[in-house]
C-alpha positions in Angstrom: -9.4 -34.1 19.1 -7.2 -37.0 19.8 -7.2 -39.6 17.0 -4.8 -42.0 18.9 -2.0 -41.6 16.4 -4.3 -42.1 13.4 -5.3 -39.6 10.7 -8.9 -38.4 10.9 -10.1 -40.3 7.9 -8.8 -43.7 9.2 -10.2 -43.0 12.7 -13.6 -42.0 11.4 -13.8 -45.1 9.1 -12.9 -47.4 12.0 -15.3 -45.7 14.3 -18.3 -46.0 12.0 -17.5 -49.5 11.0 -17.6 -50.4 14.7 -21.0 -48.9 15.4 -22.8 -49.6 12.1 -25.1 -52.4 13.4 -26.7 -50.2 16.0 -26.3 -46.8 14.3 -29.9 -46.3 13.2 -31.2 -47.3 16.6 -28.9 -44.8 18.4 -29.9 -42.0 16.0 -33.5 -42.6 16.9 -32.8 -42.6 20.6 -30.5 -39.6 20.5 -32.9 -37.5 18.5 -36.0 -38.7 20.4 -37.4 -40.1 17.2 -37.2 -36.7 15.3 -34.4 -37.8 12.9 -36.8 -39.2 10.2 -38.7 -35.9 10.0 -35.4 -34.0 9.7 -34.3 -36.2 6.8 -37.7 -35.5 5.0 -37.1 -31.7 5.4 -33.6 -32.1 3.9 -35.2 -34.0 0.9 -37.5 -31.0 0.4 -34.7 -28.5 0.7 -32.6 -30.2 -2.1 -35.7 -30.0 -4.3 -35.9 -33.7 -5.0 -38.6 -34.4 -7.6 -39.6 -37.4 -9.7 -37.1 -38.2 -12.4 -34.1 -36.5 -10.7 -30.7 -38.0 -10.0 -29.5 -37.1 -6.5 -26.2 -37.9 -4.9 -26.1 -38.6 -1.1 -22.6 -38.2 0.2 -21.5 -39.9 3.4 -24.7 -41.8 3.1 -23.9 -44.2 6.1 -26.7 -46.6 6.6 -28.7 -45.1 3.7 -31.7 -43.6 5.6 -31.5 -40.3 3.8 -30.9 -42.1 0.5 -34.1 -44.0 1.0 -36.0 -40.8 1.7 -34.6 -39.3 -1.5 -35.6 -42.5 -3.4 -39.2 -41.9 -2.3 -39.1 -38.4 -3.7 -37.4 -39.1 -7.1 -39.6 -42.1 -7.8 -39.0 -45.0 -10.2 -38.1 -42.6 -13.0 -35.2 -41.1 -10.9 -32.0 -42.4 -9.4 -30.2 -42.0 -6.1 -26.6 -42.7 -5.6 -25.4 -43.1 -2.0 -21.6 -43.0 -1.3 -19.8 -43.8 1.9 -16.3 -45.1 2.8 -17.5 -47.3 5.6 -18.1 -50.8 4.3 -20.0 -51.9 7.4 -22.3 -48.9 7.2 -23.0 -49.7 3.5 -23.8 -53.3 4.4 -26.5 -52.0 6.7 -27.7 -49.7 3.9 -28.0 -52.6 1.5 -30.1 -54.6 4.0 -32.4 -51.6 4.4 -32.6 -51.3 0.6 -33.7 -54.9 0.2 -36.7 -54.1 2.4 -37.6 -50.9 0.6 -40.7 -50.7 -1.5 -39.0 -49.6 -4.7 -35.2 -50.4 -4.4 -34.3 -50.6 -8.1 -33.4 -46.9 -8.6 -31.1 -46.6 -5.5 -27.5 -47.8 -5.5 -24.8 -47.7 -2.8 -21.1 -47.5 -3.6 -18.0 -47.3 -1.5 -15.9 -44.2 -2.2 -14.1 -41.2 -0.9 -16.0 -37.9 -0.4 -12.7 -36.0 -0.9 -12.4 -37.4 -4.4 -15.9 -38.2 -5.7 -15.7 -40.7 -8.6 -18.2 -38.7 -10.7 -18.0 -36.3 -13.7 -18.6 -32.6 -13.3 -22.3 -31.6 -13.4 -23.6 -35.1 -13.0 -26.4 -34.7 -10.4 -29.5 -32.6 -10.0 -28.8 -32.2 -6.3 -26.4 -33.3 -3.6 -27.1 -34.1 0.1 -24.9 -34.9 3.0 -26.4 -36.0 6.3 -24.2 -35.8 9.4 -21.2 -36.1 7.2 -19.4 -32.8 6.7 -18.0 -32.8 10.2 -16.3 -36.1 9.6 -14.4 -34.9 6.6 -10.6 -34.3 7.0 -11.0 -31.1 4.9 -14.5 -29.6 5.0 -14.0 -27.1 2.2 -12.4 -29.6 -0.1 -15.2 -32.0 0.4 -17.8 -29.3 -0.1 -16.1 -28.2 -3.4 -16.2 -31.8 -4.6 -20.0 -31.9 -4.0 -20.3 -28.5 -5.8 -18.3 -29.9 -8.7 -20.6 -32.8 -9.3 -23.9 -31.0 -9.1 -25.4 -29.3 -12.1 -25.7 -25.5 -12.4 -28.9 -24.6 -10.6 -28.8 -27.7 -8.4 -28.5 -27.5 -4.6 -26.0 -28.8 -2.1 -27.8 -29.5 1.2 -26.2 -30.5 4.6 -28.2 -31.9 7.5 -26.0 -31.9 10.6 -25.5 -31.0 14.2 -25.6 -27.3 15.0 -25.2 -25.0 17.9 -28.2 -23.9 19.9 -28.0 -20.3 21.3 -30.9 -20.0 23.7 -29.5 -19.5 27.2 -30.3 -22.4 29.5 -31.3 -24.7 26.7 -27.8 -24.5 25.2 -26.1 -25.5 28.5 -28.6 -28.3 29.1 -28.1 -29.7 25.6 -24.3 -29.8 25.8 -24.5 -31.5 29.2 -26.9 -34.1 27.8 -24.6 -34.6 24.8 -21.4 -34.8 26.8 -22.6 -37.1 29.6 -25.6 -39.1 28.4 -24.8 -39.9 24.8 -21.5 -41.7 25.5 -23.3 -43.6 28.2 -26.0 -44.6 25.8 -23.4 -45.6 23.3 -21.7 -47.8 25.9 -24.9 -49.5 26.8 -26.3 -50.1 23.3 -23.1 -50.5 21.2 -20.4 -51.0 23.9 -18.6 -48.2 22.1 -18.6 -45.2 24.4 -15.5 -43.8 22.7 -17.4 -43.6 19.3 -20.1 -41.5 20.8 -17.6 -39.4 22.6 -16.2 -38.7 19.1 -19.7 -37.7 18.0 -19.9 -35.2 20.8 -16.4 -33.8 20.2 -16.9 -33.5 16.4 -20.2 -31.7 17.0 -18.4 -29.3 19.4 -15.7 -28.5 16.8 -18.0 -28.3 13.8 -18.8 -24.7 12.6 -22.0 -23.2 13.9 -24.8 -22.9 11.3 -24.1 -19.2 10.7 -20.4 -19.9 9.9 -21.3 -22.9 7.7 -23.5 -20.7 5.6 -20.5 -18.4 5.1 -18.3 -21.4 4.1 -20.9 -22.5 1.6 -20.8 -19.1 0.0 -17.0 -18.9 0.1 -16.9 -22.3 -1.8 -19.0 -20.8 -4.6 -22.6 -21.4 -3.8 -25.3 -18.7 -3.9 -28.6 -18.2 -2.0 -27.0 -19.8 1.0 -29.1 -20.2 4.1 -29.8 -22.3 7.2 -32.9 -23.7 8.9 -32.7 -24.5 12.6 -34.4 -27.7 13.8 -35.1 -28.7 17.4 -34.1 -25.3 18.8 -30.8 -25.2 16.8 -29.6 -28.6 17.9 -29.6 -29.6 14.3 -29.6 -27.4 11.2 -30.1 -27.7 7.4 -27.6 -25.6 5.5 -28.1 -25.2 1.7 -26.8 -23.3 -1.3 -27.4 -23.3 -5.0 -24.7 -23.8 -7.7 -24.6 -20.8 -10.1 
């Protein structure tokens, strides 16, 4: 992938800063409105319950953090972390409109060096974020470090469908139509070309399960959504 002379972290930050205002709208359009249901499933997979403290890494505009907030209730806490200030500004606006915003906080930070102590959280989620990290394994190990023993690390991200015919149609849609939609709605076709390219390069769900296990998680598994276009991959800290 060509980052135009920039390292991946810088390129990704600039890309997401540039598309932040329309990011949620584009997610809904690209997923045909299914993204909200996917986030709810991720919340279930991490086992979010009232009173828990959950970390949402690469939280972006905070949509997954808000779903987590509904699950942990007023007795719990959600911390959303992202390195894109523009995305966090959108998250804060959404938070102000939430029914119970007091227990959710957003902070700017680096997923490669999480500013939290070991064993701080009851669970960790990352939605469409692992593929943007400069070092997937290092970022994953940071998430594992901060979760308590017995807690889960859950990733919701693009995956690789395998059904013949559907697979080819999906990649054609993603390669041709998504950048065009990005150009029309955000005037940033290159940003959505990056989303296609990063999804292409991201490990398939079966491989990501193996990486979760290699990094020290147990009971690793994946759940395909939308025919394998998206998958939830999870594992438990011993």
